N, C-alpha and C positions, 0 to 999 in steps of 0.2 A: 530278311531279317529280321527279329524283333525287336520291336522297340524299346520294349522295357524285359529286364532280366530276374529272375529269380530270386525275391529279397530289398526290394527296389521299394521305395515308398513313394506312394503317391498323392500326394495329400495327406489325408489322412489313412489310407488304404497301403498295406504291403501285398507284392504281387506275389506270389504261391506260385505257379505257372503259366506258362503258354494252354492255351485252346486248340484251338485254328485260327489260320489266317487267311487273309488271301490278298488281292490287287492294293483295296486300301483302307481293308476293319482287321482289327487283328482282338483276338477274347481269351483274354485271361480268368484263370482262378483266384479272388485276393481276400485278402481278411482286415476286417477293423481293428483296431485296438484293441478291441476285448473280443479278437480268432473269433467273431462268426464272420461267416464265408460269403461271400458274393460271385457276381460274373459284373467280368467288366468290358463295354465294348469301345474300344477304340478306334479312332477314325484317324489319319494321317491325311492331314487338309489338300496337303501337297495334290497328293492323287485322286482326291475324293472328285469325281466328276457334279461340275459343277451343277444339273439341273438338279442334287441330292441335296443342296442348302439354301436356307431360307436367302433371296437378292436383296434384302434389306436388313439382315443382321447377320451372315456370314455363319450364323449357325446350321448344323446338322438337322433336316426336318425330322428323321427319326428320335432325334433326341429329345426336340418339343413335343414331338405328336405324344413318344410315350409319356411322359412328364402328368398327360392329363386320363391314361386309363388305369383307372385304381378297378380292378375287380377280379373278384374271387376264379375266374376262368381265363383269365391272361396275366402271365408274367408280368409281376410288379416292377415298376421305376421304384428307386430306391433315391438314388442321386446320381449328381452330374457335374462334369468340370472343364477345365483346360490345361496345360503345360506345356511346356516348354521343353523339345528333346535335341536327340542330335538329327532325326529325322522330320525338325520341321517344330511348330505346331501343331502338337493333336487334343481334336476333344473328345470325351467318351462318358458314359455312361453306367450305371451298375442297376442290376434286376439285382431281384432273390435270385438263392442259389439252391438249386433244385435239383432230387436224386428222384431217382425211379427209371424208368423206364419212356423209351419215344411208342405210340399205337402202333409204328410200325413195326417197331421188333415184336410187342404182343403177335402181331398177327398175324408174322412170320412164323413164331415159335407155334403158337397155341390152334393158326388157322381164321376159320370165320367165328364170330362170337353168337351168345343166344340172345335172342330177341330184345329180350326185356334189358340186358345190359349194356347191349348196340345203343337205344336209343334211350339208357340216362345220360349216356357219352355223348350223344348227338344233342340232346335235351340242353347239357353241358355249353358247347359248341354255340349252339345257336345263342346262349344268353349270351355268351363273350361276344361273338359279333355283331347281337345289340346295344353293350356299352359303345363298341369301336363306331357303328354307324351311328350313335347318337352323338358322339364326337364332328359329328360330317366324315369320316374317314371309312378307307374302304383295307381291310388287310392284304386280299390278292393274290396270297398263296397257300390256300389250306388245303394241308392233303392232311396224310398221317404222320410224315416225317418232320409236320410241324406242330402238333400234340402230345404235350408229354401229363403221361401218367406222373402224380406226383406222391414218392415214396410217404413224403412229410404229411402229405393229407390226407389218406389211406387212399390215393388210388383218384382222386377229384382231377380230371383233363384241364392243362392249362396252355392255350394259344399258345408259342411261341414265338422268335424268330419274324422282328416285326420290322427286315430288313425294307420289304413293299408296300410296306403303311404312305395310303395318298388321300387327298380329297377323292370323288370320284373322277375321272378323265373319258375323253375323247377324242381320239387321235393321236397327240402327241403325250404320248407315257413318260411321268416325271420319273424313272424309276428302270432298275434291269430288268430287262424281262429274259434271257437269255438261260438262267436257271431253273426257272418255273416248271412244271411238268404236266406237261400239256394234258395229260390222262384226265386232270383234276380241274382243268383251265374252259371252261362256256364257252363256244363258239365266236360269239362277238367279240372274247378277249384280243382274236387274232386277231382282231382288225381294230385293236387300240383301245377297245370301250373296256371300261370295270367300274362299278358299281354293286348296289347294294345286290341288285338280283345274280350280280356272277359270284361274290362273296358265296349266293344262298347257297347255285349250282353245284360250289368247288365242295361244302359242306354235304350237301346231298350225298355227294358220289363217295364221301367221305363213308356216309354212310352204308354204299353199298358195298361198300368194301368190306366193315366191319359184319355186314350180317350173310357175304356171297363168299370174303376171302382173296378174292380179284378186282382192280378197275371194273368201273363201267366200262363196255366197250371195248374186251380186254385187250390190251396190244402193248404190243414188250420193247421198250426203246433202251437205247443202250444212256448211260450219262452225256453223250454228248449230241444225243440226240433229242434231247429233252425240247425242244425248244428252236427243233431247225424245220426248217419251211418245209422238207418234204414229210415229217412225222406229222407236220401239221394239216399239210392237205391226205395224208393218210388217215388221221384223226378224224376229220370232218367228212368223208367219206364215208366212214365207218359209222359216224353217228346218223345217216341216212337209213342204217338197220333202226328196225324199234328194236328196240329192250324187253328182254321177255322178263315178266313180272310175275306172272301168272306158279311157271314154276317154283316160284320161292314159296317155302314154309312158315309164314308169316299171317297176321292181320293183314283184312283189308285195308284198314286206315292207315297199316305203314306201308303198303301195295301203294293207296293214291299216294300218301306224301313223296315217296319215291319219284312216281309216275310224271307229279308235278313239279318238282326238284327238279329233276331232272330232263323233263322236254324241250327240249332241241329250240323250238323257236322261242323265241323273246316273252313274244307275251301270253305265251301257255305257262307262261312261269309265274310263282310268287313273288310277289313284288318286295316285300318288306319278311325281318323275322317274324313278327306279330302274327303276321297271319300262318307260319309253320307249327307256332308255342297257340294258337286258336285250332288246330285241328288236331295240334298233339294231345288238346283237353280237352273237347269235345266229343258229345255223347254220341254224336251223330258220326257216320263214316263217312266223311268227305268225296267230294264229284272225281271219280276215275280222269286225270287226262288223255285222252288217244293220243299215243303217239304218230306222229305225221311224217312223212318221206321225202326227199327230198327240201325241208325246209329250210331258207334263207332267215339269218333273223334279222328282225328289221325293227333294233332296240333303242325305248327312245330316255330320255334323261333331262334332269330340270340344275340347271348350270344360272347360276344368276339371280333367282328365283322367275327365273324363264323357261318354260315347259315350251319339248321341242323336239321334233324327229328326226332323231337322226337317219341321213343317206344310208344309200349301201356302201358297202366297203368296201365295193369294188371301183366308184367313182370318184374321181381325181379333182380338186380342190387345190391344187398348192401358192403357198404365196407369191404372188409377184412382185419384186420387189423394185423399184428403180434406179438404174445408177447414177446417182446422183450424188458423190462426196469427195471428198481428197482424192479419191487415186492411190497413184504411185506414192503420191507425198507420206500416205502412212506405215508406206513400208521401210522396216531400215535395214541400212544396207540395199545387199541385191543386186545393184546398179547394175552386172551385169544381166541378168537377168530380164529388170525393169527394161533394158535399154533392146535387148531382144527381142518382145513381146512389142513394146511401141515400135519398133521400123517395120520387123516381119509377119506379124499378124493383127496388129491394130490399124496401123497404115493403110494395108489391106484391105482391108471390109469395111472401112470406113470408108476407103477413098473409090467408089463405085468408079468412075471415069477412066481414071487411072488404068484399073483392072482392064475395063475395055479398051482404052487404046493399046495396052503392052501385051496384054492376052492373058490375064496373070487370075492363074486359080485361088479362087478363093479359100483360106486354111478349115477345113473344117472342126476339130477340134484338136484338143494336147491332153496331155499323162504329165500330171507334176506327181513323183513318188518322190519316197527319200523317208527317215527316219519318223517317228513320229513326235509333233509336237517344234516342227520347225515350220509351221504357218500355210500352210499348202492350201487350206482352205479360206482363208486370212487371206491369200494370195490371188484367190480365185474370186473370192466379192470385190477386192480391190479392183483385178482386171476387168470386170464389169464397170465399175464407178467409172474406172477410166474412158470406156470406151459411150460409157451412157446409156449404152442399151439396158433392155428390160435385165431382169433376174431370176431365178428360181434355182436354191436351193434344193436339190436330191435325197436322202438318206436312203438307205438298203430297207430300212423298218419301215421307209412314206412304200413301197413297191409291194409290200408283202400281199398275199391278200390268203383268207382261208377255205376259197374254193379252189375245185381242178380250171386252169388258165387261169384264173384272176388276175396275176400278177400280168398276163402277156396284154389282159387289156388294158391294163393301170399304166401298162407301159407306151404304147400305141394312144391313149389317151393321154397324156402326159406332152406326147411332141405333138400331139393333135392342138391343145391348149397353147403349147411355145408359139406355136408355126403362128397361128391365131393372133398372139401377137410379138409378133418380130419384128423389129430384129431385136434378139434375145440370146444371153447366154445363160444354157442353163448344166449344175456344175451338183456332178454327180459326187457324193462325197462314199470314203470307202469300196469304192469301185468293184475289190476283187468279189465283193461279197455280192454284187450284181452280176455278171459276168465272169463266172469262175471258169478255170479251163477243161472244157467239156472230154480232156481226153483222160482226166482222173475220173475215177465211178464212183469215189465219192460225190462230184458234182453231176451227175447224171439227170440225177430230178432237175436239174436247172439248165438243159438242154433247151428247150421250148422257151425258154426265157432269155437264154442266149442269142436260140436265131432272134425274136423278137426285137432285140438292140442289134444283130448286125445289120436289120432289113431297116430298120428305121436311123441309124447311123448313116446309111450308105449317102453321101452327100447331103449331105444334111445343109448346110450351108447355104444349096439354091433354093433353100426353104428362107435364111438368112435365122439359121438356128444357128447357135457354136457352141462347143460342148467341152466344159471344164470337169476331167475326171481324177479325181487324186485318190493315192494308194498309198500306203506302208508297203504293199506286197504286191508289185505289177507282176514278179514270175509267178504270181497263182490265174493272174490273167488267161482268158482264152486269144491264146493269137492272132485270130482273125480279127480281132478285136484290133489289134493294135498296126490293122497296114492303113497302106495310104488310103484316103476316098471315106477314113473314119476315121479312128484317133491317128492323125496323120503326124503329130511331134511328143516326143515325150521325150520331158523335163525330168533332169533332177534337181531337187532341193535336200541340200545340205542343210548340217549347223549354220547355226550362226557365228558370220567370222569375230575378227576382234572390231573392226566397223559396224557392224553390221550390232552387236552385244553394244557398243556406245552406245548406238544412235537410244535404243531401248531402254539403256538407262533414265533417257533425258526423257524419252517417250512419259513414262512412266510417274517421273518424277514431276513433268506438267502440274499445274495444278494445286499442288503440296505443297504445304511450309518447307523452303530448304534455301541457303543461299547458295547458289552457283556458283560463286568464286572461289566456294569452300569444297566442291564435289568434284573426286579426282577421277571423270569417268574413264582417262587411258589405263589406272592403274587396277578399275573395279572391273575392266574388259578383260585383263590380262588373269586378274583374276579368277572370271568366272568360264575360263577357256572349258568346252566341255559343255556344257549349260542352253537349254532351248530358249525358247523366248517364255513359256511357263516357268521356268526354276527363274530366272531374273525379274517377274512379273512377283513371282511369290517372295522373291529376297525382299522386292521394295516397299510391300505391303507388309512384308513384316517388320520391315526397320520401322513403318509410319505407323503400324501400332503400338512399337515401346516410344515412337515419339510420342502421340497421342496421350499414348497412359501419364509419361511425364511432362507434357506438356511444354514440347519446346521444337524447336525445327529439324528436321530430318537433314543429320551429319554425314560425312564420311567415314566417321566409327562406327556411328548404327550401322550403317549398307555393306562395309567392311565383318562384323559379328555377324549380319545374315547372311551373306557370303560363307561366311567357317563354318555356319552350324546349318548350312545347307549343302545336301549332297545331291549332284545333279543326278535329272532324272534317267536318264537313258545309261548302265555300264557300258566299258569299252568292249565287252564283248557280244552286246549288241549292236554295237557299234560296226562293229567288224563283220556280222553277218549283212551288214544293208553295204557296206564295200563291198563285199562279195554282189551281190544281188547289181549295184551300180556295175559293175564290170559285165557282166553276161548279159545286163540289157546294154550293154554301151557295143557290145562286141555284135550283137542279135541286130543293133540298128545298121552296126557297119555292114555284116552279111546282106541284110537287106536295100543297103545303098540307102539308108535312108539319113537324114540332120540329126549331126551330131547334136551330141546333151550338152543343155547352155544347163550354168548354174551359177552361182557367184560361188569363188575361188577361196580356200583359206589361210 
């Protein structure tokens, strides 16, 4: 549901209409007091992923980055601000209002372009990237869909959609990659490497599309397949076939620029946009880069003033943490769950002598499932602290690979590394993405990875490895993974109950200025039925922001006001879906004669 309605005033701007919305952003057409139109992009803070926020200021990074981009070939920042709404606090920024058409629309209507026209647009795109790179940033999403040919400037191209702006990165990606188009992404991006050279690859791919009417190494993917692992593997395999430039009716200089800009090998490509501009302006035809087959990109990056060679994308180097902390003391509520884990899991794996005396079989792993935002991953981390074991957190993107069988290799290396650091807990977040049900035709491409997981999970406790997997959709997991000897226990983690919500309020108020005698945690707990952990954290932080602004303590009144202005993240119809999943899982457990579900009761 839209945060703002037509005619509503936001600062000095009046909302005209909603243009588009997704999970945490909305884009509107607005006008100022003089009826000048602008685009306004709104971020609903309680839904914005933490990695998209500045950890020091809490400001959306995209807004901060866009303020410094002032160039004729980049959509122009105008203003920004913050507002309180029924959806909670939102941050927004405005850009110039452009009319015209997207480059993709022009190509779909007219087909390929004349070389001289294409090169003019290409130069403008490169000059826009030059400005972005000069700010220490990369765009990371240059495609024909993100180039606007503005009618107000006689077709001058503007780079739009700044949602993937970031500093160059290697491995850990600070933005969502699911909506990126595989055809315009350089190979190293599939391994989490985004830098100036990957931007240049994308821009050159756009030039190729303008000259030919199709993307390089043409492959058709549905919208849902834009960034799927199968699409990545297929595209990487296709890129082992050299592109044919000789058939293009263009100048040799243009062919040489295409060959170098689209070289699969990272080392053979343009290092910066200045090199391209030099070749565009040079009287001499640049040396043509010879295409190579089966070339594995080995990118290098400079971070913190230190140049280094990035390791092979298939090499696993997960951060291993020591489980030393407060353990279950940090978990609000969930007493039944904590007791069960302490008595039936931790006691067994920490008491080797009693295991031998009573001939007990060590538990192998457990699945924590339930609605999002209920603390499944947090429980896994605290479980590791409670055991005192080493701990590795693994996300599905950590095991993705741009190479055939690359993910299998990473899975094997992960378990090998874990065994060397045993006893250890491996937590797999969003486990359904790693081991999808192979009976589903859409998951056939993951069959080899699932098989590798089955092999590694088999009695892994004997190697000192305990697996904790978390998921919102256990029904999407391959059933073979959930049998005994692999993931032994399936535990439902529901919404926080009344006692848990009460504790959460006090945990989040800790070390903030408030008078405990004037806070009615029982009432707040009753008011927040249906709230998840992140909702309560948001409520307390929102009240703290108001208190800080007025230089007062956090009061019951401020907290209650924040609760009333905050809607639960999970709607009732969504919760009903999870209750259905829970019933199905419990029926499956009884059918398989496995242990019953454990979780705290509302």
